[in-house]
N, C-alpha and C positions, 0 to 999 in steps of 0.2 A: 459229590455222592450224597444220596438221600437214604435215610433210615428205610423207607418203604421199598427200597430196591431189593431188599431180602424176601419180601412177600413172594411165595412160590417156592422158596428154598426149603429143604428139609433141615430142620434144627436138630442138631446132634447134641450140643451141650450148651449150657448157659451158666455164668457164674458172676459173682460180684467179687471183684479183685481190686483192691486199694482204691475203692470209691468208683470204679469204672465197671460197666457191664461188658463181659466178653461173651460173644455168641459164635459158636462154631457151627457152620451149616455144611451141606454137601458141596457147596460152591465157593465158600469164602469164610474167612475168619474176620469178625467185625468187632469194633470197639465202640461203646457209647460212653461219653464223658460229659458231665455237667460243668460248663465254664461259666464263671461268675462275671458279670460286667465290672467295670471300675467300681471300687468301694463296696463289693459284694462278693459272697462266697457261694458256690454251688456245689452240690454233691448228690450222689444217688444212694438210696437206701431202701429197706423194706422189700427186697426181692421175694417173691412167693411164686411157686411153681406147682400147678395142679395138672394132673395128667401124666402121661408117659412120654418120653423121648426115646428115639427120634420121632419127629412128628413134622408134617408140612405146615409152614406158616400160611395162614389164611388171611389175616389182616392185622394192622397195627394202628392203634388210636392213641394219640397223646393229649396232653392238656385236659385230662379228665379229673374228676374229683380224686383226691388221694385215697390210697388203698391201705388197708391193714393198720389203721391208726386207733390208738385208744382215745377216749374222749379227753383224757388229762394228759396227753402226750407232752412231756417236758421240753422236747426239742423246740416247741413254739415259744419258749421263754428264754432261748439263748441269745437273742439280739434284738435289735430295734424293731425289725419286721421280718418274721420268719414264715414262708409259705411253702407248700408242698403241692406238686402237680402230679397226678397219676398218669401212668403209661400202661397200655395192656397190649399184649401180643397174643393173638388167638391163633391157636394151632388146631389141626384135625383132632388132637387128643386132649386137648385141655386149654387152660388159660395161664398166661405168665403176666405178673403185674410187678411194678416197682414205682417208686416216687423220685422225682427229682425236686431236691430241696434248694431254697435260696434264702440267705441270711444277708440283709442289707438295711440301708436307712429308709427304705420304702420307695425309693425312686428307681433304683437299679434292680435288674433281674438276672436271671441265668438262661443259658441256651444249652439244649441237648445236641452235642456234636457227634457226628457219626463218621467213622472211617472204616475202611475194609480193605483186605488184600485178597485177591482172587488167584 
């Protein structure tokens, strides 16, 4: 399954729950989870929703510049190498953004894993 499978669905709810994003649509309930490689930790944070729900999902873009960060964000000081990648979901009524974080020795990364039940 792929995250972009939900493009065209009507997004009813979105929440950040124990580090995972939960999306409830008119056709499925989906979970996004950041999984770190060996010697690495991944997590999701900085969820921001503008506009109103329910709203049809128009597009999804990942691996963007991170969203909603202060210039002196202390999370970048938590490990050897800490990086954040932005993800945005565009709906007919607004924009949803969040960041996928990774803390590692600089060699390993994280993946954004998608699962859904229909």
